[in-house]
Structure formats: structure tokens, C-alpha cells
C-alpha positions, 0 to 999 in steps of 0.5 A: 280724441281731443284735449282742451287748451287754455283759451287765448283768443284775442278780441281782434281775431276774426270769428267768421268770414264775409266774402261778398254776400256770403258769411262763413262760420269760420274764417278758414278756407280749404285751399284747392288741391288737384286730386285732393279736394274733391267732393269726397274730401270736402265732405269729410273735412266738413264733418269735422269743422266749419269753413269754406271748402273749395273744389279742385282747380278746374280749367276754364276751357275744359269747362266751357267745352263741357268735358265729362271730367270738368262737369263731374268736378263741378258737381257738388253733393247736396250737403255742400251748402256753399258750392265753391269752385276754383277756376284756372284760365289765361284767356279773358274771354274763356274765363268769362265764358266759364264764369257765365256758365256757372252763374247761368246754370246755378252751379256755384255760390262762390268762384275763385280764380287761381293765379298761384300755380308754380308748376313749370308746365303752366308757368312756361306758358305764362299761366299761374303765378307767372300771369300777374307779371302781365298786369294788363292781362291780369286786370282784363281777366279779373274785370271780365270775370267779376262782371260775369259773376254778378252777385256771386262773390268772385275771389282770387288766390295768388303768390308773391310773384315769380321770384324775389326780383319780380314781385307782383302781388301788390300791383295785382291786388290793387288791380283786383280790388279795383275790379271788385273782387270779394277777397284776395288770398296770398300764398306768401311764397314766389313761384321760384320757391315752390313750397320750399323754405318758410312762407313770408308772412310779412308779405301778408301783413304788407298786403293787408296794410295796402288793401284796406277795403277787401278781405285779405286771406293768408296762406302758407305754413299753417300746420296747426290751429296755433299757426293759424292764430299766429298768422292772424295775430302777426299779419292782421289778415281776415282769414286763413287758407289751409292746404298741405297742413290738412293732408291726412288730417281732416280733423284740423278743421275742427281745431281751427273752428274751435280756435277762432271761437277762442276755445283752442280745442285740439284733436289728439286722434288715436290710431283707431280714430285715424283708421275710421277717418281713412275708411270714411274717406275711402267710402266717400271716394267710392260714392264720388267716383261711382267706381270702387276700384278707382276710389281705392286707387285714389285713397292709396296716395293718402296712406302716408299722410294719415298714418304719419307718426303712428306705429304702422309697419312697412308691410301694412303701409305697403298693403294699404297703398295697394288696396283694390277694394273696401273689403281689403281696407277693412281687413288691413285696418283690422290688424291695427291696434285701434287702442294705440294712443295719439303719438304727439309731435310725430303725427304733426308738422309739415306734410306733402312735398316741399320741392326745392327753389328753382328758376321758374320756367317762363316763355322766352322774353316773358320778363322783358316787359310788363305788357303782353306781347300779342304773339303770346295770345295765341299760345295762352290756352296751352297753359290751361292744364290741371295742376295744384292751386298753388 
């Protein structure tokens, strides 16, 4: 399943990642992705390599209200030695209450705050990537969350800004560093870019040159271990955050861990390896949901990602995308030629929906001032919805 490449490690490349009192064996973070980075997928990725594996984004208000779904999402498997949770919130008191709850009940070893979501349902209410434009509100949320976290490392993830005319990342990063965050991650796109085009890694370099006392992590267009090393070399960042690049490829974390050790061992999974990983993922989902039917409905969306580039016919793909039991999965996988070798570049590269550039949806008058209009405060909690981490 693997080949060993010629090592080309650079002395300046990080070999681990220190965030507050935590040290992670590899400078790699799994980006929170709604509906993807649940306990099942985190466990699967951890079986392949080291890293910091962050939960799905969890809404602060739902957590404070202790909704059954939010309480299930913050429950980690006993094998997860670093319990990492990402929170989303737009109202300082609610965010602080959510952090206080996690700390008081010993439910997390690391907490991340999301300021990168580009989804219109969130940004049109002033949340996600839109929020740092209101710098005072951003600062208040982060400062109160850091105080509530105490000794638990609290980090942030954000985007460059709303669009090219309304960049926020440098001012927000300075405010976050001043508040005492343990690291700052930058997805090097604006909200208007969504996931389209190419990430602007030069912004990561600029951020790293601006923020010198806090680790800076880079995110965007890491599809392989080689991409991760190139990002570090080009930007000087202290670690990388990987999102869409690992969809259907949990072995990427093994590649990344090896690369940062200077080994650059690359996984080349044959079809049998992919089938086994897909089956393992489904099995872990059954354990996570406690419901085989729900787990099978969830694994369906992963079919195209796992089998990208492999000679799997349309009928079989359609069958896997409609499974209702592990037995059905086993029957369908048994029809594959498990001896089929790794197909090369056809199985690599971008995955997931990129979308297209679009004008961000924002509250009326949002861009008129960097200060928060008090009229918006009562509307802020409406932005606390479950969406991808950005």
C-alpha cells in the first residue's frame, strides 16, 4: 500500500505541534467538517497517522441548552487522547458559557473557535467569516472564551476576510494574539471565494511574519503530503490544517506524519485497501450512531470520495450509495477485484465541492462600519447554525 520516496526534509520544518500545554506528535490538524469529522472518522484517521483531530463544528447555543445532538457530538471515544472540540458562536456570553461548560465538566483538552464559515445562512446574520469585520465583537468573544478556558488551550480558525476589499485576518489575528489564544489557523481564501480557485498561501506567510509569538497554521489546497511540506516551506507556518484533501483518504494522515519526520512515505492503496477502509469507516459509524441504518445512510456520501479514480462501475457505485446494512456493503464490496492496483494520479487531487466565487450574503449595512450596530445584537444568535468549519 505504500512506497518510500527520497527524503527531502528541511531542518526548519516542524516535527510536532505545541498548542498551549499540548504537544501533538505531528504538526497536522484535521479541519472540522460538518457531517464528516465525527468520532467515527476521527478514529479512522488516527488509525493511519498522528495529528490533532478536531470535532465537527458545534453550536455554542445548542451546547449551552444541552440539546441531545450537541451532547452526542462532544462525546469522545476513549481512544481519543486529545479531545478537541470546535465551537461556533456569535454572542460573547453564550460562547463563554459553552467554554465554561466544557471545562467544568472535563469534556475537552483543546477548544477551537470558528470564524471561517462562508455559508450564506451564517454570514447573512453576521456570523462565520463575516464576524471579524466587527473587530470589537470578535475581540470580546475571543477574550471571554480564553478566560473561560483557563489552562485549556483555546485556538481560532478564520479566513482572510469577507472579500478582497474587506480583509480582516491581520487585525483579527493581532486581537486574538493579544487575547492569549494558543494558535491561529488561516484558511487562505475569503468568504466570497468559498472553496474556488487557489488558496492564497502568501497570506499565510504574511500572517506568520505579523504574528511572531503564537503558532500560525495554514489551511487551503493541501491534497498531499508534498503540498503540506511546500506550504510550510513557502510560508514558514508552524503546522497545517487539512480538510477536503482527506475525504475518502484517511491514509493521508500517515503520509503527512511520515513526511514531517522526513520520510515522505506515500500511501498507494490498491482497491482492496480502499474497500477495507470504506468498510471500517461504516463499522465505526454504526458504533458512533448506535443505529446501523443511520450509519449506512451516512457512509453513502463518502462513496465517490473513496473510489475516485478506481475502476468501479456505475452500477456498483450506485449500489454503495444506497446501502442500508453492513451486510449489503459486504456483498457489494465482494464483487470488486481486490487485487486491482493503485491507479496513480486518477485517485489523487482535489475532492469535495469547490463552489464558485459569489458576493457574500451579509446583514444590511454590515460593511458600513467596523463597529457593531446595537440593533444587530438581538439577531446574532440566529447565525448559530450547524455548517462546515470554513
